[in-house]
Backbone as ProteinMPNN parsed JSONL, in Angstrom:
{"seq_chain_A": "XXXXXXXXXXXXXXXXXXXXXXXXXXXXXXXXXXXXXXXXXXXXXXXXXXXXXXXXXXXXXXXXXXXXXXXXXXXXXXXXXXXXXXXXXXXXXXXXXXXXXXXXXXXXXXXXXXXXXXXXXXXXXXXXXXXXXXXXXXXXXXXXXXXXXXXXXXXXXXXXXXXXXXXXXXXXXXXXXXXXXXXXXXXXXXXXXXXXXXXXXXXXXXXXXXXXXXXXXX", "coords_chain_A": {"N_chain_A": [[-18.32, 130.717, -100.718], [-20.448, 132.675, -99.251], [-22.195, 129.943, -99.292], [-21.048, 128.352, -97.271], [-20.977, 130.053, -94.968], [-24.03, 130.425, -95.241], [-24.491, 127.462, -93.897], [-23.628, 127.583, -91.514], [-24.916, 129.16, -90.391], [-28.1, 129.456, -88.045], [-30.608, 127.441, -88.518], [-34.41, 128.733, -89.579], [-36.189, 127.159, -87.702], [-39.194, 127.648, -86.77], [-40.91, 127.088, -89.557], [-41.065, 124.192, -89.338], [-43.189, 124.471, -86.979], [-45.11, 125.752, -87.788], [-46.123, 124.487, -89.886], [-47.013, 122.018, -88.854], [-49.14, 123.131, -87.289], [-51.256, 123.788, -89.165], [-51.494, 121.607, -90.184], [-52.978, 120.12, -88.135], [-55.439, 122.129, -88.61], [-56.286, 121.05, -90.908], [-56.646, 118.287, -90.233], [-58.6, 118.626, -88.264], [-60.741, 119.917, -89.908], [-61.423, 118.329, -91.316], [-62.123, 116.266, -89.773], [-64.497, 117.788, -89.51], [-65.967, 117.547, -91.694], [-66.529, 115.482, -91.901], [-68.933, 115.06, -90.197], [-70.669, 116.822, -90.849], [-71.666, 115.069, -93.555], [-72.843, 113.236, -92.46], [-75.685, 114.218, -91.766], [-78.832, 115.435, -90.866], [-79.339, 117.63, -88.5], [-77.601, 118.69, -87.016], [-75.775, 119.546, -89.178], [-75.807, 122.464, -89.641], [-74.029, 123.291, -88.206], [-71.719, 121.723, -87.873], [-70.772, 122.206, -90.492], [-70.127, 125.007, -89.866], [-67.833, 124.841, -88.308], [-65.656, 124.074, -90.189], [-65.279, 126.233, -91.824], [-64.366, 127.997, -89.396], [-61.844, 126.878, -89.174], [-61.171, 127.165, -91.9], [-60.337, 129.823, -91.735], [-58.575, 130.14, -89.881], [-56.532, 128.215, -90.747], [-55.88, 130.17, -92.633], [-54.776, 132.253, -91.697], [-52.566, 130.904, -90.634], [-51.026, 129.428, -93.087], [-50.499, 132.611, -94.041], [-49.11, 133.586, -91.904], [-46.376, 131.743, -92.581], [-45.686, 132.328, -95.386], [-45.283, 134.927, -94.888], [-42.58, 134.542, -93.04], [-41.521, 132.933, -94.919], [-40.515, 135.453, -96.389], [-39.0, 136.877, -94.291], [-37.009, 135.478, -93.487], [-33.301, 134.864, -93.461], [-32.672, 132.313, -93.729], [-33.728, 129.192, -94.193], [-35.197, 126.123, -93.916], [-35.428, 124.839, -95.89], [-35.426, 124.675, -99.562], [-36.989, 127.761, -100.592], [-39.011, 128.407, -102.084], [-39.799, 125.626, -102.23], [-41.01, 125.903, -99.422], [-43.034, 127.633, -100.044], [-44.849, 126.369, -101.66], [-45.831, 124.308, -100.59], [-47.216, 124.661, -98.121], [-49.274, 126.066, -99.335], [-50.703, 124.782, -101.162], [-51.694, 123.225, -98.77], [-53.017, 124.473, -97.944], [-54.61, 125.02, -100.291], [-56.29, 122.909, -99.939], [-57.832, 122.525, -97.27], [-59.459, 124.688, -97.901], [-60.759, 123.676, -100.28], [-62.442, 121.826, -98.805], [-63.628, 124.183, -97.169], [-65.363, 124.795, -99.931], [-67.245, 122.934, -100.03], [-68.647, 122.578, -98.46], [-69.709, 125.334, -98.299], [-71.322, 124.573, -100.923], [-72.955, 122.352, -99.993], [-73.946, 124.197, -97.998], [-75.295, 125.938, -99.768], [-77.207, 124.693, -101.113], [-79.175, 123.478, -98.797], [-78.614, 121.355, -98.201], [-79.423, 118.12, -96.273], [-79.424, 115.495, -96.288], [-76.717, 112.53, -96.883], [-75.716, 110.403, -98.841], [-74.411, 107.105, -98.469], [-72.384, 106.614, -99.422], [-71.208, 108.597, -100.061], [-70.826, 109.307, -97.419], [-68.451, 107.723, -97.179], [-66.455, 108.841, -98.604], [-65.678, 111.06, -97.55], [-64.456, 109.886, -95.258], [-61.987, 109.046, -96.56], [-61.208, 111.516, -96.924], [-60.655, 112.301, -94.384], [-58.311, 110.599, -93.477], [-56.695, 110.842, -95.041], [-55.755, 113.333, -94.466], [-55.089, 113.036, -91.56], [-52.793, 111.481, -92.211], [-51.296, 113.143, -93.468], [-50.77, 115.158, -91.568], [-49.417, 113.548, -89.761], [-47.242, 113.435, -91.874], [-45.562, 115.631, -92.121], [-44.439, 116.765, -90.024], [-42.375, 115.11, -89.921], [-40.413, 116.168, -91.344], [-38.828, 118.145, -90.302], [-36.359, 116.316, -89.416], [-35.814, 115.381, -92.506], [-34.019, 113.628, -93.548], [-33.261, 111.665, -91.671], [-35.995, 110.661, -91.748], [-37.054, 110.054, -94.002], [-37.626, 107.633, -95.296], [-40.154, 106.763, -94.456], [-41.521, 109.169, -94.896], [-41.924, 108.639, -97.441], [-43.499, 106.348, -97.456], [-46.056, 107.108, -96.027], [-46.41, 109.291, -98.037], [-47.075, 108.13, -100.339], [-49.041, 105.992, -99.485], [-51.362, 108.205, -99.237], [-51.993, 108.558, -101.516], [-52.659, 106.442, -102.576], [-55.089, 106.326, -101.206], [-56.362, 108.091, -102.842], [-56.448, 107.056, -105.111], [-58.593, 105.554, -104.467], [-60.91, 107.197, -103.492], [-61.244, 107.808, -106.017], [-62.57, 105.972, -107.04], [-64.972, 105.796, -105.697], [-66.35, 107.582, -105.488], [-67.07, 107.262, -108.577], [-68.793, 105.103, -108.595], [-70.519, 106.526, -106.682], [-71.717, 108.53, -108.901], [-72.491, 106.365, -110.656], [-74.836, 105.439, -109.392], [-76.122, 107.874, -108.84], [-77.16, 108.265, -111.585], [-78.565, 106.088, -112.045], [-80.509, 106.573, -110.763], [-81.685, 108.371, -111.911], [-82.637, 107.763, -114.144], [-84.19, 105.842, -113.524], [-87.907, 104.207, -113.807], [-88.024, 105.611, -116.482], [-86.497, 107.514, -117.461], [-87.48, 109.833, -115.779], [-86.31, 110.655, -113.212], [-85.234, 113.144, -110.286], [-83.694, 115.386, -112.121], [-82.563, 117.368, -111.048], [-82.026, 116.711, -108.0], [-80.079, 115.253, -109.002], [-78.099, 116.726, -110.327], [-77.051, 118.032, -108.051], [-76.113, 116.635, -106.239], [-73.745, 115.368, -108.122], [-72.69, 117.461, -107.82], [-71.71, 117.676, -105.686], [-70.455, 114.762, -104.614], [-68.107, 115.692, -106.693], [-66.984, 117.75, -105.596], [-66.178, 116.685, -103.13], [-64.232, 114.683, -103.908], [-62.604, 116.183, -105.116], [-61.23, 117.352, -103.124], [-59.52, 115.661, -101.268], [-58.188, 115.244, -104.012], [-56.562, 117.649, -103.571], [-55.433, 116.922, -101.078], [-53.734, 115.076, -102.458], [-51.83, 116.469, -103.995], [-50.348, 117.819, -101.966], [-49.021, 115.821, -100.76], [-47.415, 115.187, -103.225], [-45.68, 117.589, -103.399], [-44.459, 117.082, -100.662], [-43.054, 114.759, -101.39], [-41.546, 116.102, -103.41], [-39.716, 117.007, -101.845], [-38.635, 115.541, -99.92], [-36.894, 114.597, -102.221], [-35.787, 116.552, -102.702], [-33.666, 116.887, -101.0], [-32.797, 114.678, -99.559]], "CA_chain_A": [[-18.37, 131.631, -99.222], [-21.764, 132.959, -98.898], [-22.304, 129.015, -98.617], [-20.502, 127.873, -96.365], [-21.698, 131.373, -93.977], [-25.354, 129.706, -94.823], [-24.409, 126.363, -93.437], [-22.918, 127.65, -90.373], [-25.794, 129.746, -89.433], [-29.036, 128.759, -87.366], [-31.834, 127.328, -89.246], [-35.868, 129.268, -88.92], [-36.95, 125.922, -87.496], [-40.154, 127.679, -87.093], [-41.528, 126.754, -90.058], [-41.663, 123.137, -88.678], [-44.299, 124.32, -86.046], [-46.853, 126.41, -88.653], [-46.599, 123.812, -90.843], [-48.139, 121.027, -87.999], [-50.347, 124.209, -86.778], [-51.808, 123.901, -90.382], [-52.062, 119.994, -90.278], [-54.079, 120.145, -87.038], [-56.404, 122.636, -89.022], [-56.752, 120.081, -92.031], [-57.766, 117.337, -89.529], [-59.875, 119.526, -87.45], [-61.364, 120.336, -90.837], [-61.938, 116.645, -92.001], [-64.059, 115.548, -89.144], [-65.794, 118.473, -89.313], [-66.341, 117.047, -92.862], [-67.878, 113.957, -92.015], [-69.465, 115.369, -88.966], [-71.85, 117.247, -92.115], [-71.731, 114.193, -93.887], [-73.688, 112.557, -91.169], [-76.51, 115.056, -92.089], [-79.215, 116.029, -89.586], [-79.902, 119.015, -87.649], [-75.801, 119.241, -86.841], [-75.024, 119.491, -90.292], [-74.798, 124.008, -90.118], [-72.654, 123.768, -86.971], [-70.053, 121.352, -88.24], [-70.327, 123.532, -91.562], [-69.722, 126.597, -89.243], [-66.556, 124.659, -87.898], [-64.826, 124.174, -90.873], [-65.301, 127.633, -92.069], [-63.413, 128.689, -88.892], [-60.678, 126.174, -89.144], [-60.392, 127.624, -92.61], [-59.636, 130.941, -91.337], [-57.1, 129.698, -89.109], [-55.746, 127.746, -91.46], [-55.266, 131.129, -94.155], [-53.94, 132.966, -90.838], [-50.634, 130.123, -90.753], [-50.329, 130.097, -94.131], [-49.849, 134.114, -94.055], [-47.916, 133.689, -91.38], [-45.833, 130.781, -93.499], [-45.67, 133.426, -96.422], [-43.857, 136.14, -94.341], [-41.482, 133.963, -92.539], [-40.129, 132.831, -95.675], [-40.097, 136.892, -96.612], [-38.521, 137.802, -93.663], [-36.033, 134.718, -92.774], [-32.635, 134.842, -94.132], [-31.939, 130.605, -94.029], [-34.783, 128.4, -94.058], [-34.97, 124.932, -93.4], [-35.48, 124.016, -97.238], [-35.861, 125.864, -100.649], [-38.002, 128.939, -100.389], [-39.726, 127.94, -103.205], [-40.979, 124.418, -101.911], [-41.951, 126.029, -98.292], [-44.437, 127.906, -100.229], [-45.538, 125.681, -102.424], [-45.983, 123.146, -99.406], [-48.346, 125.739, -97.383], [-50.336, 126.575, -100.071], [-50.932, 122.657, -100.977], [-52.078, 122.48, -97.626], [-53.983, 125.843, -97.946], [-55.824, 124.644, -100.921], [-57.25, 121.287, -99.07], [-58.935, 123.118, -96.223], [-60.209, 125.769, -98.869], [-61.701, 122.722, -101.115], [-63.439, 121.766, -97.568], [-64.539, 125.042, -97.298], [-65.969, 125.128, -101.039], [-68.017, 121.653, -100.183], [-69.512, 123.079, -97.119], [-71.031, 126.21, -99.286], [-72.744, 123.873, -101.814], [-73.726, 122.079, -98.911], [-75.443, 125.317, -97.191], [-76.637, 127.043, -100.852], [-79.154, 123.377, -101.778], [-79.835, 123.414, -98.037], [-78.33, 120.209, -97.656], [-79.042, 117.84, -94.461], [-79.077, 114.129, -96.283], [-76.218, 112.168, -97.7], [-75.58, 109.079, -99.228], [-73.399, 106.347, -97.833], [-70.603, 106.394, -100.947], [-70.618, 110.417, -99.79], [-69.719, 109.729, -96.413], [-67.026, 106.988, -97.239], [-65.697, 109.536, -99.242], [-65.477, 112.224, -96.066], [-63.466, 108.802, -94.51], [-60.909, 108.723, -96.952], [-60.954, 112.728, -96.478], [-60.043, 112.187, -92.963], [-57.397, 109.156, -93.695], [-55.714, 111.394, -95.869], [-55.461, 114.497, -93.234], [-54.311, 112.175, -90.655], [-51.642, 110.811, -93.068], [-50.402, 114.569, -94.299], [-50.266, 115.455, -90.618], [-47.736, 112.434, -89.786], [-45.783, 113.228, -92.158], [-45.229, 117.266, -91.72], [-43.458, 116.955, -88.574], [-41.026, 114.242, -90.701], [-39.797, 116.906, -92.267], [-37.95, 118.756, -89.521], [-35.212, 115.42, -89.657], [-36.557, 114.76, -93.72], [-33.203, 112.814, -93.775], [-33.695, 109.969, -90.765], [-37.237, 110.084, -91.86], [-37.298, 109.764, -95.679], [-38.458, 105.936, -95.609], [-41.597, 106.724, -93.179], [-42.644, 110.195, -95.481], [-42.47, 108.233, -99.087], [-44.688, 105.525, -96.734], [-47.746, 108.163, -95.757], [-47.234, 110.392, -99.255], [-47.473, 106.593, -100.924], [-50.654, 105.87, -99.034], [-52.358, 109.153, -99.654], [-51.936, 108.274, -103.331], [-53.864, 105.338, -102.977], [-56.632, 106.672, -100.8], [-56.59, 109.306, -103.8], [-57.628, 105.857, -105.814], [-60.036, 104.856, -103.525], [-61.651, 108.399, -103.313], [-61.917, 108.189, -107.689], [-63.714, 104.446, -107.494], [-66.1, 105.929, -104.866], [-66.854, 108.756, -106.634], [-67.523, 106.785, -110.072], [-69.881, 104.68, -108.196], [-71.512, 107.573, -106.766], [-72.34, 109.014, -109.769], [-73.286, 105.671, -111.231], [-75.551, 105.479, -108.64], [-77.01, 108.599, -108.571], [-77.295, 108.412, -112.862], [-79.148, 104.976, -112.178], [-81.819, 106.58, -109.799], [-82.544, 109.486, -112.275], [-82.718, 106.847, -115.181], [-85.15, 104.716, -113.067], [-88.565, 105.074, -114.216], [-88.371, 105.835, -117.662], [-85.747, 108.852, -116.967], [-88.232, 111.069, -115.025], [-86.072, 110.718, -112.231], [-85.282, 114.386, -110.207], [-82.884, 115.88, -112.628], [-82.067, 118.884, -109.975], [-80.88, 115.704, -107.545], [-78.685, 114.226, -109.743], [-76.946, 117.588, -110.665], [-76.699, 118.294, -106.955], [-75.533, 115.112, -105.945], [-72.839, 115.244, -108.938], [-71.401, 118.621, -107.599], [-71.029, 117.168, -104.149], [-69.337, 113.727, -105.044], [-67.078, 116.399, -107.508], [-66.293, 118.581, -104.152], [-65.41, 115.814, -102.285], [-63.464, 114.188, -105.131], [-61.54, 117.738, -105.1], [-60.707, 117.841, -101.206], [-58.944, 114.851, -102.153], [-56.98, 115.482, -104.423], [-55.676, 118.652, -102.926], [-53.999, 116.117, -100.236], [-52.711, 114.241, -102.683], [-51.396, 117.646, -104.558], [-49.53, 117.876, -100.45], [-48.295, 114.035, -100.494], [-46.483, 115.368, -104.323], [-45.064, 118.616, -102.489], [-43.754, 116.493, -99.615], [-42.477, 113.585, -101.694], [-40.467, 116.632, -104.111], [-38.938, 117.967, -100.725], [-37.577, 114.407, -99.895], [-35.958, 113.753, -103.492], [-34.663, 117.412, -102.976], [-33.186, 117.422, -99.748], [-31.725, 113.523, -99.165]], "C_chain_A": [[-19.292, 132.096, -98.578], [-22.192, 131.338, -98.109], [-22.277, 128.444, -97.818], [-21.07, 128.996, -95.043], [-23.33, 130.548, -93.542], [-25.141, 128.781, -93.809], [-24.157, 126.489, -91.822], [-24.408, 128.838, -89.367], [-27.311, 128.914, -88.892], [-29.775, 128.291, -88.094], [-33.214, 128.059, -88.688], [-36.035, 127.792, -88.904], [-38.741, 126.579, -87.055], [-41.13, 127.465, -87.636], [-42.153, 125.56, -89.241], [-43.528, 123.254, -87.827], [-45.491, 125.156, -87.069], [-46.768, 125.176, -89.217], [-47.504, 122.266, -90.141], [-49.209, 121.773, -87.535], [-51.119, 123.926, -87.986], [-52.178, 122.478, -90.579], [-53.208, 119.983, -89.677], [-55.615, 120.727, -87.933], [-57.02, 121.286, -90.126], [-57.501, 119.143, -91.574], [-58.913, 117.498, -88.77], [-61.124, 119.208, -88.657], [-62.398, 118.829, -91.567], [-62.547, 116.2, -91.532], [-64.903, 116.044, -89.2], [-66.625, 117.975, -90.549], [-67.542, 115.761, -92.599], [-69.12, 113.903, -90.981], [-70.842, 116.001, -90.209], [-72.051, 116.296, -92.838], [-72.66, 113.266, -92.944], [-74.914, 112.946, -91.387], [-77.273, 115.188, -90.686], [-79.097, 117.346, -89.679], [-78.388, 120.044, -87.605], [-75.219, 119.633, -88.058], [-74.381, 121.405, -90.619], [-73.941, 124.094, -89.171], [-71.382, 123.355, -87.365], [-69.738, 122.613, -89.791], [-69.534, 124.917, -90.725], [-68.011, 126.016, -88.716], [-65.151, 124.688, -88.784], [-64.735, 125.639, -91.731], [-64.326, 128.02, -90.888], [-62.057, 127.84, -88.891], [-60.483, 126.648, -90.402], [-59.577, 129.144, -92.355], [-58.454, 130.919, -90.71], [-56.432, 129.489, -89.799], [-55.201, 128.991, -92.809], [-54.536, 132.082, -93.412], [-52.323, 132.325, -91.007], [-50.347, 129.847, -91.755], [-49.73, 131.289, -94.792], [-48.893, 134.247, -93.29], [-46.325, 132.839, -92.071], [-45.224, 131.698, -94.413], [-44.676, 134.443, -95.489], [-43.044, 135.939, -93.123], [-40.87, 134.043, -93.22], [-39.585, 134.423, -96.277], [-38.938, 137.16, -95.849], [-36.775, 136.732, -92.658], [-34.707, 134.473, -93.543], [-31.861, 133.202, -94.51], [-33.225, 129.964, -93.592], [-34.578, 126.728, -94.561], [-34.499, 124.271, -94.768], [-36.012, 124.595, -98.437], [-37.64, 126.882, -99.771], [-39.453, 128.335, -100.815], [-40.991, 126.581, -102.645], [-41.42, 124.928, -100.059], [-43.267, 126.507, -98.873], [-45.382, 127.3, -101.073], [-46.395, 124.418, -101.797], [-47.138, 123.648, -98.794], [-49.252, 125.709, -98.136], [-50.775, 125.279, -100.975], [-52.182, 122.088, -99.751], [-53.517, 123.558, -97.349], [-55.177, 125.411, -98.683], [-57.003, 123.198, -100.256], [-58.035, 121.95, -98.591], [-60.039, 123.986, -96.81], [-61.015, 124.976, -99.824], [-62.632, 122.384, -100.098], [-64.943, 122.602, -97.473], [-65.634, 125.197, -99.073], [-66.973, 123.749, -100.718], [-68.979, 122.098, -99.011], [-70.158, 124.503, -97.863], [-71.261, 125.496, -99.7], [-73.486, 123.108, -101.018], [-74.882, 123.142, -98.546], [-75.903, 126.259, -98.581], [-77.566, 125.753, -101.249], [-79.438, 123.418, -99.815], [-79.7, 121.886, -97.397], [-78.239, 119.34, -96.492], [-79.211, 116.387, -95.127], [-78.13, 113.9, -96.665], [-76.313, 110.996, -98.024], [-74.229, 108.421, -98.771], [-72.04, 106.358, -98.584], [-69.92, 108.106, -100.376], [-69.841, 110.214, -98.58], [-68.601, 108.574, -96.273], [-66.525, 107.542, -97.824], [-65.482, 110.169, -97.939], [-64.285, 111.22, -95.268], [-61.946, 108.697, -95.237], [-60.364, 110.281, -97.065], [-59.981, 112.541, -95.162], [-58.576, 111.359, -92.675], [-56.026, 110.461, -93.876], [-55.546, 112.91, -94.838], [-54.571, 113.962, -92.294], [-52.572, 112.21, -91.126], [-50.696, 112.595, -93.226], [-49.75, 115.047, -92.503], [-49.833, 114.899, -89.839], [-46.841, 112.862, -90.084], [-45.243, 114.929, -92.051], [-44.414, 117.172, -90.929], [-42.2, 116.288, -89.124], [-40.148, 115.449, -91.239], [-38.761, 117.718, -92.011], [-36.774, 117.8, -89.825], [-35.52, 114.777, -90.982], [-35.532, 113.612, -93.896], [-33.034, 111.481, -93.101], [-35.221, 109.702, -91.099], [-37.974, 109.865, -93.002], [-37.997, 108.394, -96.146], [-39.961, 106.103, -95.012], [-42.146, 107.691, -94.166], [-42.678, 109.399, -96.605], [-43.638, 107.168, -98.307], [-46.458, 106.3, -96.452], [-47.402, 108.848, -97.454], [-47.899, 109.065, -99.842], [-49.078, 106.077, -100.419], [-51.836, 106.272, -99.052], [-52.742, 108.846, -100.732], [-52.766, 107.616, -103.575], [-55.003, 105.777, -102.354], [-57.138, 107.841, -102.11], [-57.685, 108.53, -104.9], [-58.8, 105.677, -105.487], [-61.038, 105.868, -103.575], [-62.633, 108.006, -104.652], [-62.877, 106.909, -107.522], [-64.747, 105.425, -106.538], [-66.985, 107.168, -105.328], [-67.829, 108.294, -107.916], [-68.71, 106.226, -109.687], [-70.956, 105.005, -107.682], [-72.458, 107.696, -107.691], [-73.043, 108.082, -110.626], [-74.555, 105.316, -110.732], [-76.74, 106.426, -108.869], [-77.548, 108.307, -110.339], [-78.803, 106.884, -112.903], [-80.868, 105.704, -112.087], [-82.251, 107.349, -110.891], [-83.333, 108.903, -113.383], [-83.927, 105.749, -114.84], [-86.674, 105.622, -113.35], [-88.984, 105.404, -115.458], [-87.675, 107.202, -118.069], [-86.786, 109.801, -116.248], [-87.641, 111.321, -113.589], [-86.014, 112.554, -111.921], [-84.008, 114.611, -110.423], [-82.049, 116.795, -111.837], [-81.316, 117.868, -108.861], [-80.06, 115.123, -108.137], [-77.624, 115.239, -109.964], [-76.024, 118.276, -109.25], [-75.77, 117.198, -106.033], [-73.837, 115.434, -106.713], [-71.862, 116.328, -108.383], [-70.835, 118.329, -106.499], [-69.641, 116.196, -104.164], [-68.103, 114.97, -105.843], [-66.171, 117.403, -106.356], [-65.454, 117.961, -103.513], [-63.914, 115.131, -103.099], [-61.698, 115.415, -105.141], [-60.584, 117.614, -103.819], [-59.288, 116.745, -101.751], [-57.371, 114.576, -102.847], [-55.745, 116.554, -104.312], [-55.048, 118.03, -102.018], [-53.048, 115.18, -101.211], [-51.411, 115.237, -103.94], [-50.271, 117.52, -103.151], [-48.805, 116.691, -100.598], [-47.259, 114.332, -101.949], [-45.018, 116.155, -103.337], [-43.855, 117.982, -101.751], [-42.597, 115.563, -100.165], [-41.64, 114.628, -102.743], [-39.464, 117.443, -103.093], [-37.944, 116.885, -100.601], [-36.558, 114.092, -101.16], [-34.402, 115.234, -103.462], [-33.313, 117.404, -102.045], [-32.536, 115.944, -98.919], [-30.549, 112.824, -100.159]], "O_chain_A": [[-19.224, 132.065, -97.349], [-22.445, 131.236, -96.909], [-23.278, 127.879, -97.38], [-21.639, 128.422, -94.115], [-23.775, 130.204, -92.447], [-25.558, 129.133, -92.706], [-24.46, 125.601, -91.026], [-24.629, 129.079, -88.18], [-27.564, 127.806, -89.366], [-29.696, 129.135, -88.986], [-33.327, 128.085, -87.462], [-36.032, 127.172, -89.968], [-39.567, 125.667, -87.086], [-42.215, 127.475, -87.053], [-43.227, 125.606, -88.642], [-44.543, 122.572, -87.967], [-46.699, 125.001, -86.891], [-47.786, 124.583, -88.86], [-48.365, 121.621, -90.741], [-50.265, 121.171, -87.339], [-52.225, 123.72, -87.486], [-53.228, 122.231, -91.172], [-54.293, 119.88, -90.25], [-56.648, 120.059, -87.971], [-58.113, 120.738, -89.983], [-58.626, 118.885, -92.002], [-59.901, 116.775, -88.642], [-62.127, 118.519, -88.473], [-63.509, 118.586, -92.038], [-63.523, 115.634, -92.025], [-66.024, 115.552, -89.08], [-67.854, 117.975, -90.478], [-68.671, 115.387, -92.915], [-70.003, 113.048, -90.914], [-71.923, 115.411, -90.224], [-73.238, 116.486, -93.103], [-73.051, 112.323, -93.632], [-75.659, 111.978, -91.237], [-76.693, 115.104, -89.603], [-78.826, 118.05, -90.652], [-78.101, 121.207, -87.886], [-74.079, 120.093, -87.992], [-73.392, 121.787, -91.245], [-73.06, 124.952, -89.226], [-70.325, 123.987, -87.348], [-68.869, 123.462, -89.989], [-68.555, 125.569, -91.087], [-67.076, 126.814, -88.781], [-64.035, 125.078, -88.441], [-63.652, 125.801, -92.296], [-63.266, 128.448, -91.344], [-61.103, 128.489, -88.463], [-59.258, 126.74, -90.484], [-58.446, 129.434, -92.745], [-57.465, 131.598, -90.985], [-55.483, 130.264, -89.915], [-54.371, 128.749, -93.685], [-53.725, 132.79, -94.009], [-51.289, 132.904, -91.342], [-49.119, 129.883, -91.839], [-48.874, 131.294, -95.677], [-47.872, 134.852, -93.618], [-45.255, 133.441, -91.978], [-44.029, 131.879, -94.176], [-43.452, 134.537, -95.57], [-42.803, 136.828, -92.307], [-39.833, 134.702, -93.139], [-38.403, 134.582, -96.58], [-37.927, 137.597, -96.399], [-35.971, 137.06, -91.786], [-34.936, 133.728, -94.497], [-30.901, 132.963, -95.242], [-33.712, 130.333, -92.523], [-33.856, 126.343, -95.481], [-33.574, 123.468, -94.894], [-37.151, 125.053, -98.341], [-38.6, 126.731, -99.016], [-40.475, 127.98, -100.228], [-42.22, 126.51, -102.629], [-42.201, 124.166, -99.491], [-44.362, 126.089, -98.496], [-46.552, 127.664, -101.186], [-47.302, 123.769, -102.318], [-48.159, 122.984, -98.969], [-50.297, 125.266, -97.657], [-51.82, 125.695, -101.476], [-53.03, 121.196, -99.726], [-54.59, 123.391, -96.768], [-56.325, 125.345, -98.241], [-58.196, 122.897, -100.3], [-59.069, 122.172, -99.22], [-61.198, 124.051, -96.402], [-62.019, 125.546, -100.252], [-63.796, 122.626, -100.417], [-66.149, 122.369, -97.549], [-66.683, 125.839, -99.016], [-67.687, 123.673, -101.718], [-70.15, 121.721, -98.968], [-71.389, 124.507, -97.863], [-71.87, 124.915, -98.802], [-74.699, 123.092, -101.226], [-76.105, 123.091, -98.677], [-76.734, 127.162, -98.478], [-78.686, 125.975, -101.708], [-80.664, 123.301, -99.82], [-80.352, 121.369, -96.491], [-77.318, 119.5, -95.691], [-79.103, 115.662, -94.137], [-77.762, 114.944, -97.202], [-77.162, 110.37, -97.388], [-73.163, 109.033, -98.702], [-70.9, 106.111, -98.192], [-68.784, 108.574, -100.316], [-68.689, 110.615, -98.412], [-67.904, 108.551, -95.259], [-65.488, 106.907, -98.017], [-64.926, 109.391, -97.164], [-63.314, 111.752, -94.732], [-60.935, 108.346, -94.629], [-59.16, 110.412, -97.284], [-58.757, 112.657, -95.119], [-57.886, 111.583, -91.68], [-55.023, 110.798, -93.247], [-54.361, 113.178, -95.036], [-53.408, 114.355, -92.198], [-51.575, 112.723, -90.618], [-49.504, 112.813, -93.01], [-48.556, 115.224, -92.26], [-49.668, 115.568, -88.819], [-45.798, 112.965, -89.438], [-44.039, 114.965, -91.796], [-43.34, 117.661, -91.279], [-41.09, 116.762, -88.878], [-38.971, 115.198, -91.499], [-37.927, 118.085, -92.838], [-35.969, 118.349, -90.577], [-35.555, 113.549, -90.893], [-35.997, 112.575, -94.37], [-32.752, 110.43, -93.677], [-35.707, 108.62, -90.768], [-39.167, 109.573, -93.081], [-38.72, 108.2, -97.123], [-40.82, 105.289, -95.352], [-43.276, 107.369, -94.535], [-43.853, 109.391, -96.971], [-44.782, 107.318, -98.734], [-47.602, 105.924, -96.707], [-48.427, 108.847, -98.136], [-49.122, 108.93, -99.829], [-50.04, 105.875, -101.16], [-52.907, 105.67, -98.981], [-53.951, 108.852, -100.964], [-53.602, 107.791, -104.462], [-56.043, 105.612, -102.993], [-58.278, 108.303, -102.146], [-58.794, 108.818, -105.35], [-59.84, 105.654, -106.146], [-62.179, 105.428, -103.716], [-63.856, 107.888, -104.718], [-64.019, 107.012, -107.969], [-65.578, 105.815, -107.358], [-68.198, 107.369, -105.396], [-68.937, 108.746, -108.207], [-69.735, 106.636, -110.232], [-72.045, 104.446, -107.812], [-73.613, 107.275, -107.634], [-73.989, 108.476, -111.307], [-75.4, 104.896, -111.522], [-77.915, 106.1, -109.037], [-78.751, 108.057, -110.27], [-79.748, 106.855, -113.691], [-81.876, 105.564, -112.78], [-83.447, 107.124, -111.073], [-84.46, 109.317, -113.654], [-84.464, 105.002, -115.659], [-86.861, 106.835, -113.268], [-90.19, 105.519, -115.673], [-88.201, 107.936, -118.906], [-86.397, 110.944, -116.489], [-88.252, 112.043, -112.801], [-86.469, 113.335, -112.757], [-83.135, 114.341, -109.6], [-80.844, 116.897, -112.062], [-80.107, 118.05, -108.71], [-79.246, 114.395, -107.568], [-76.437, 114.926, -109.868], [-74.905, 118.789, -109.244], [-74.821, 117.373, -105.269], [-72.869, 115.689, -105.995], [-70.634, 116.252, -108.411], [-69.666, 118.607, -106.231], [-68.461, 116.454, -103.927], [-67.033, 114.94, -105.235], [-64.967, 117.658, -106.375], [-64.302, 118.311, -103.255], [-62.757, 115.23, -102.69], [-60.469, 115.343, -105.16], [-59.369, 117.8, -103.747], [-58.333, 117.081, -102.451], [-56.263, 114.119, -102.568], [-54.577, 116.492, -104.694], [-53.891, 118.434, -101.903], [-51.965, 114.682, -100.901], [-50.44, 114.743, -104.512], [-49.197, 117.019, -103.485], [-47.598, 116.898, -100.475], [-46.204, 113.702, -101.88], [-43.982, 115.698, -102.855], [-42.666, 118.175, -102.004], [-41.478, 115.509, -99.655], [-40.71, 113.94, -103.164], [-38.64, 118.291, -103.433], [-36.772, 116.989, -100.96], [-35.548, 113.402, -101.019], [-33.21, 115.262, -103.769], [-32.201, 117.831, -102.355], [-31.907, 116.043, -97.866], [-29.803, 111.952, -99.713]]}, "name": "protein", "num_of_chains": 1, "seq": "XXXXXXXXXXXXXXXXXXXXXXXXXXXXXXXXXXXXXXXXXXXXXXXXXXXXXXXXXXXXXXXXXXXXXXXXXXXXXXXXXXXXXXXXXXXXXXXXXXXXXXXXXXXXXXXXXXXXXXXXXXXXXXXXXXXXXXXXXXXXXXXXXXXXXXXXXXXXXXXXXXXXXXXXXXXXXXXXXXXXXXXXXXXXXXXXXXXXXXXXXXXXXXXXXXXXXXXXXX"}
């Protein structure tokens, strides 16, 4: 009886608006991160953009969690809603952690491979922003959603390869001239590569959450 009643009640569709808004902060944050990786005098300004977008994303995530508690009818499982918005929020949180490291070490120069990893972040963010609104009609868009989530997974694999190349280049630079290279530069560079890879990993987590929602609702 309760199941029939719930089926007849209107769904709380504002979740999709909140997801879409959050995904826009991800794209804005990713684009600002690439601005950071271009280096130079604009690094502090782009860092601040990411800090601002992260705060905006936190507010949206909090609104989603509040709506989950207050809504009688949700478009899909409450746990899936919470896991999806948390994974999205983790992605921009990781961008924020990256720029905190940049600010800590007062970095202004970045390698081409770091910038290439920044491009993978942008790609993953834009694919996420395309996929999330399609959940509003998951049955109709399941095929396209699966294409997008698979593309994000492939991007994560490419990002892994870029990180490996970057770490190898750092190591070779450190070993040059008999191993008398700058150990601090190696450690800082490795940390930045690790942060960038973590950002893309978080987008893969988002893709996995989206895939799970498709499986459960199609």
